[in-house]
Backbone as CSV, one residue per row, in Angstrom:
resi,resn,N_x,N_y,N_z,CA_x,CA_y,CA_z,C_x,C_y,C_z
1,MET,0.825,-1.163,-0.013,-0.015,0.028,0.006,0.874,1.248,0.029
2,GLN,0.558,2.174,-0.857,1.311,3.449,-0.976,0.978,4.345,0.194
3,ILE,2.014,4.899,0.812,1.860,5.872,1.899,1.763,7.310,1.292
4,ILE,0.685,8.011,1.565,0.573,9.367,1.037,0.665,10.292,2.272
5,ARG,1.769,10.994,2.309,2.043,11.866,3.462,2.730,13.147,2.907
6,PHE,2.493,14.225,3.601,3.103,15.500,3.229,3.886,16.087,4.402
7,ARG,4.740,17.027,4.078,5.397,17.810,5.134,5.411,19.261,4.716
8,GLY,5.541,20.154,5.688,5.686,21.546,5.403,6.191,22.220,6.637
9,LYS,6.740,23.437,6.505,7.211,24.202,7.686,6.105,25.013,8.282
10,SER,5.898,24.768,9.595,4.857,25.438,10.322,5.087,26.995,10.309
11,LEU,4.003,27.720,10.063,4.105,29.170,10.086,4.303,29.690,11.557
12,ASN,3.851,28.852,12.523,3.981,29.293,13.942,5.363,29.018,14.516
13,THR,5.928,27.852,14.231,7.191,27.450,14.896,8.398,27.406,13.938
14,GLY,8.130,27.284,12.648,9.223,27.133,11.701,9.754,25.690,11.656
15,ASN,9.138,24.805,12.440,9.547,23.403,12.458,8.773,22.625,11.361
16,TRP,9.348,21.487,10.914,8.683,20.617,9.993,7.514,19.940,10.660
17,VAL,6.372,19.878,9.976,5.208,19.125,10.467,4.827,18.130,9.335
18,PHE,4.264,17.000,9.716,3.996,15.942,8.788,2.503,15.504,8.939
19,GLY,1.907,15.081,7.861,0.505,14.636,7.872,-0.172,14.742,6.579
20,ASP,-1.514,14.846,6.643,-2.345,14.969,5.424,-2.331,16.459,5.004
21,LEU,-2.509,16.656,3.698,-2.522,18.008,3.139,-3.953,18.464,3.005
22,ARG,-4.259,19.648,3.536,-5.575,20.250,3.337,-5.377,21.675,2.832
23,GLN,-6.283,22.157,2.063,-6.178,23.516,1.482,-7.435,24.270,1.792
24,SER,-7.299,25.546,2.069,-8.406,26.422,2.304,-8.100,27.708,1.542
25,GLY,-8.609,27.921,0.300,-8.193,29.018,-0.516,-6.742,28.893,-0.851
26,LYS,-5.918,29.917,-0.571,-4.468,29.898,-0.847,-3.707,29.345,0.339
27,ARG,-4.383,29.061,1.443,-3.721,28.589,2.667,-3.620,27.062,2.589
28,LYS,-2.445,26.561,3.052,-2.195,25.099,3.088,-1.961,24.609,4.509
29,PHE,-2.437,23.460,4.806,-2.262,22.903,6.143,-1.735,21.474,6.042
30,VAL,-0.775,21.130,6.898,-0.287,19.770,7.077,-0.407,19.573,8.585
31,GLU,-1.632,19.285,9.060,-1.991,19.272,10.481,-2.002,20.657,11.057
32,TYR,-1.117,21.512,10.693,-1.012,22.928,11.152,-0.852,23.766,9.879
33,GLU,-1.093,25.110,10.037,-0.895,25.950,8.850,0.590,26.030,8.527
34,VAL,0.927,25.820,7.291,2.344,25.788,6.892,2.595,26.780,5.774
35,ASN,3.887,27.106,5.554,4.312,27.924,4.466,4.033,27.116,3.178
36,PRO,3.131,27.540,2.288,2.785,26.751,1.105,3.949,26.437,0.204
37,ASP,4.950,27.285,0.203,6.145,27.047,-0.651,6.959,25.828,-0.196
38,THR,6.787,25.414,1.055,7.615,24.345,1.639,6.949,22.990,1.586
39,VAL,5.711,22.919,1.129,4.942,21.677,1.085,5.589,20.689,0.105
40,GLY,5.843,19.468,0.580,6.374,18.423,-0.263,5.754,17.091,0.095
41,GLN,5.581,16.221,-0.934,5.009,14.909,-0.722,6.059,13.855,-0.527
42,PHE,5.783,12.872,0.372,6.662,11.712,0.535,6.592,10.929,-0.778
43,VAL,7.752,10.552,-1.358,7.800,9.918,-2.697,7.739,8.405,-2.601
44,GLY,7.669,7.848,-1.370,7.524,6.403,-1.237,8.878,5.694,-1.162
45,LEU,9.978,6.429,-1.014,11.287,5.871,-0.938,11.963,6.215,0.398
46,TYR,12.921,5.355,0.774,13.724,5.599,1.950,15.176,5.550,1.506
47,ASP,15.988,6.378,2.195,17.444,6.340,1.833,18.108,5.209,2.579
48,ASN,19.410,5.075,2.375,20.208,3.988,3.007,20.118,3.908,4.508
49,ASN,19.788,5.083,5.098,19.726,5.195,6.587,18.263,5.073,7.064
50,GLY,17.340,4.750,6.181,15.977,4.599,6.554,15.146,5.923,6.624
51,LYS,15.770,6.946,6.186,15.127,8.306,6.205,14.155,8.419,5.036
52,GLU,12.936,8.932,5.257,11.961,9.121,4.182,12.457,10.211,3.201
53,VAL,12.175,9.964,1.926,12.547,10.914,0.910,11.302,11.698,0.490
54,TYR,11.398,13.055,0.528,10.311,13.966,0.201,10.638,14.804,-0.986
55,GLU,9.590,15.249,-1.657,9.738,16.258,-2.719,10.516,17.455,-2.133
56,HIS,11.408,18.015,-2.857,12.291,19.133,-2.482,13.503,18.725,-1.586
57,ASP,13.640,17.385,-1.315,14.877,16.936,-0.670,16.020,17.024,-1.676
58,TYR,17.187,17.244,-1.147,18.399,17.212,-1.992,19.069,15.847,-1.656
59,ILE,19.138,15.006,-2.722,19.646,13.635,-2.503,20.820,13.319,-3.405
60,SER,21.537,12.287,-3.010,22.625,11.719,-3.785,22.260,10.295,-4.151
61,ILE,22.421,9.962,-5.462,22.181,8.562,-5.873,23.429,8.070,-6.561
62,ASN,23.940,6.915,-6.082,25.062,6.245,-6.711,24.476,5.116,-7.550
63,TYR,24.654,5.169,-8.854,23.973,4.190,-9.661,24.836,3.842,-10.877
64,LYS,24.337,2.895,-11.658,24.990,2.451,-12.884,24.443,3.283,-14.058
65,TYR,25.308,3.750,-14.918,24.906,4.652,-16.015,25.460,4.188,-17.358
66,GLU,24.620,4.212,-18.397,25.077,3.787,-19.711,24.988,4.963,-20.701
67,GLY,23.968,5.762,-20.633,23.797,6.861,-21.560,22.483,7.522,-21.397
68,ILE,22.168,8.429,-22.311,20.838,9.083,-22.265,20.165,8.793,-23.591
69,ALA,18.908,8.324,-23.477,18.093,8.029,-24.623,16.760,8.727,-24.430
70,ASN,16.318,9.552,-25.357,15.101,10.231,-25.254,14.960,11.055,-23.969
71,GLY,16.081,11.666,-23.541,16.078,12.526,-22.363,16.116,11.796,-21.067
72,CYS,16.217,10.421,-21.097,16.247,9.630,-19.874,17.562,8.865,-19.769
73,ALA,18.060,8.754,-18.552,19.325,7.989,-18.313,19.095,6.495,-18.458
74,VAL,20.037,5.797,-19.056,20.009,4.370,-19.183,21.182,3.846,-18.370
75,PRO,20.942,3.226,-17.166,21.999,2.829,-16.269,22.958,1.737,-16.756
76,ASP,24.193,1.790,-16.382,25.193,0.706,-16.572,26.525,1.019,-15.873
77,GLN,27.171,2.155,-15.969,28.429,2.504,-15.329,28.200,3.168,-13.986
78,ASP,29.173,3.046,-13.052,29.036,3.729,-11.780,29.056,5.204,-11.960
79,CYS,28.083,5.926,-11.358,28.000,7.366,-11.418,27.262,7.869,-10.178
80,ILE,27.675,9.052,-9.680,26.990,9.710,-8.592,26.328,10.959,-9.066
81,CYS,25.063,11.061,-8.823,24.299,12.264,-9.201,23.692,12.878,-7.929
82,LYS,23.628,14.197,-7.906,23.068,14.933,-6.785,22.052,15.953,-7.315
83,GLY,20.920,16.045,-6.640,19.981,17.025,-7.088,18.742,17.079,-6.201
84,GLU,17.769,17.829,-6.632,16.496,18.071,-5.904,15.463,17.114,-6.428
85,VAL,14.725,16.493,-5.545,13.585,15.655,-5.873,12.428,16.595,-6.232
86,VAL,11.875,16.442,-7.456,10.808,17.272,-7.940,9.708,16.417,-8.580
87,TYR,8.511,16.999,-8.673,7.446,16.260,-9.341,7.468,16.665,-10.825
88,MET,7.446,15.677,-11.715,7.487,15.914,-13.150,6.086,15.762,-13.704
89,ASP,5.435,16.887,-13.911,4.022,16.894,-14.413,3.886,16.068,-15.717
90,GLY,4.823,16.282,-16.694,4.709,15.643,-17.992,4.825,14.114,-17.942
91,PHE,5.429,13.618,-16.868,5.583,12.156,-16.688,4.721,11.594,-15.605
92,ALA,4.079,12.496,-14.773,3.262,12.097,-13.641,4.068,11.237,-12.655
93,CYS,5.289,11.645,-12.397,6.120,10.947,-11.453,7.173,11.909,-10.851
94,PHE,7.823,11.393,-9.821,8.871,12.167,-9.236,10.204,11.968,-9.969
95,GLY,11.036,12.999,-9.988,12.329,12.912,-10.726,13.424,13.594,-9.911
96,LEU,14.623,13.481,-10.441,15.787,14.083,-9.816,16.293,15.221,-10.764
97,CYS,16.042,16.480,-10.317,16.608,17.609,-11.082,18.060,17.730,-10.723
98,LEU,18.913,17.426,-11.648,20.354,17.338,-11.378,21.038,18.688,-11.183
99,TYR,21.849,18.743,-10.180,22.715,19.939,-9.950,24.178,19.538,-10.075
100,LYS,24.526,18.300,-9.698,25.887,17.856,-9.817,25.871,16.408,-10.290
101,ALA,26.878,16.064,-11.170,26.946,14.684,-11.625,28.395,14.383,-12.026
102,GLU,28.760,13.131,-11.869,30.099,12.685,-12.324,30.047,12.262,-13.762
103,TYR,31.253,12.090,-14.366,31.341,11.584,-15.708,30.686,10.200,-15.745
104,PRO,29.956,9.845,-16.690,29.764,10.477,-18.005,28.557,11.426,-18.053
105,ILE,27.705,11.450,-17.032,26.460,12.242,-17.215,26.740,13.731,-17.082
106,ASN,27.873,14.133,-16.486,28.131,15.545,-16.347,28.229,16.286,-17.692
107,LYS,28.606,15.570,-18.751,28.650,16.141,-20.118,27.238,16.564,-20.525
108,GLU,26.266,15.689,-20.367,24.881,16.016,-20.695,24.353,17.123,-19.830
109,LEU,24.771,17.157,-18.547,24.355,18.211,-17.631,24.828,19.576,-18.099
110,ASN,26.029,19.620,-18.668,26.581,20.919,-19.200,25.771,21.383,-20.396
111,GLU,25.280,20.424,-21.193,24.478,20.748,-22.412,23.079,21.107,-22.042
112,CYS,22.534,20.530,-20.976,21.190,20.739,-20.545,21.210,21.005,-19.018
113,PRO,21.369,22.222,-18.582,21.591,22.482,-17.157,20.412,22.212,-16.246
114,TYR,19.262,21.969,-16.794,18.073,21.654,-15.998,17.624,20.223,-16.257
115,LEU,18.580,19.330,-16.527,18.250,17.932,-16.765,17.541,17.292,-15.570
116,THR,16.420,16.710,-15.830,15.675,16.012,-14.783,15.450,14.568,-15.221
117,ILE,15.808,13.644,-14.347,15.697,12.234,-14.643,14.594,11.636,-13.816
118,PRO,13.583,10.940,-14.420,12.539,10.308,-13.578,13.172,9.279,-12.631
119,LEU,12.698,9.318,-11.383,13.286,8.368,-10.395,13.058,6.923,-10.834
120,LEU,12.062,6.666,-11.653,11.811,5.273,-12.064,12.911,4.784,-13.017
121,GLN,13.789,5.667,-13.503,14.909,5.258,-14.358,16.024,4.591,-13.538
122,PHE,16.010,4.789,-12.236,17.044,4.244,-11.385,16.595,2.862,-10.834
123,ASP,17.551,2.005,-10.551,17.228,0.731,-9.903,17.267,1.065,-8.380
124,LEU,16.127,1.515,-7.889,16.069,2.098,-6.526,16.283,1.048,-5.447
125,GLU,16.203,-0.243,-5.825,16.466,-1.262,-4.823,17.948,-1.602,-4.691
126,CYS,18.713,-1.367,-5.780,20.139,-1.652,-5.758,20.978,-0.401,-5.665
127,ASP,20.513,0.732,-6.096,21.303,1.948,-6.099,21.306,2.558,-4.706
128,SER,22.360,3.239,-4.404,22.527,3.877,-3.082,21.933,5.256,-3.101
129,ILE,20.980,5.534,-2.163,20.342,6.831,-2.077,20.666,7.416,-0.707
130,GLU,20.982,8.692,-0.661,21.218,9.389,0.625,20.587,10.790,0.591
131,VAL,19.763,11.076,1.592,19.170,12.383,1.723,20.244,13.252,2.368
132,LEU,20.688,14.338,1.654,21.713,15.270,2.100,21.129,16.464,2.798
133,GLY,19.891,16.703,2.631,19.196,17.889,3.204,17.953,18.197,2.365
134,ASN,17.512,19.461,2.431,16.428,19.890,1.571,16.665,21.298,1.146
135,VAL,15.986,21.755,0.148,16.303,23.064,-0.509,15.906,24.233,0.388
136,PHE,15.110,24.009,1.433,14.671,25.134,2.309,15.650,25.326,3.444
137,ASP,16.090,24.230,4.076,17.042,24.306,5.178,18.460,24.391,4.731
138,ASN,18.767,23.877,3.529,20.150,23.809,3.036,20.227,24.393,1.593
139,PRO,19.940,25.685,1.376,19.946,26.231,0.056,21.322,26.223,-0.601
140,GLU,22.370,26.123,0.256,23.787,26.088,-0.272,23.994,24.815,-1.121
141,LEU,23.230,23.772,-0.929,23.425,22.549,-1.690,23.089,22.738,-3.191
142,LEU,22.290,23.784,-3.502,21.890,24.033,-4.877,22.957,24.798,-5.673
143,LYS,24.058,25.139,-5.046,25.114,25.912,-5.695,26.215,25.066,-6.230
């Protein structure tokens, strides 16, 4: 069964709160009223340390890479990619918006600086995933 859970930063305390998402006009609530810009959905994955992965987390994935076909990575060689977890409307799935990558994918990243790879392209049971932070608490990770 898929777990559907959200998180957001409380407007009252600035702490992360977790739960169901409710909306009232432009206001958003995750058990408490939260900053709507910080709302992110649990993507159904856990990193190597058992930490839940949410939309807008900055993660590192160590995976096998072969090349890019039709804008998607085809895994085979060892490669480490780092980026923000985002929702890809066109694919109706979560993806990794790359900010840093090792050879060979860094060449494609230079040609397409906003390269986003659907998470389903990775072998998420075998590849190593680590949550390094999130874009709200750790904006320096995006540089």
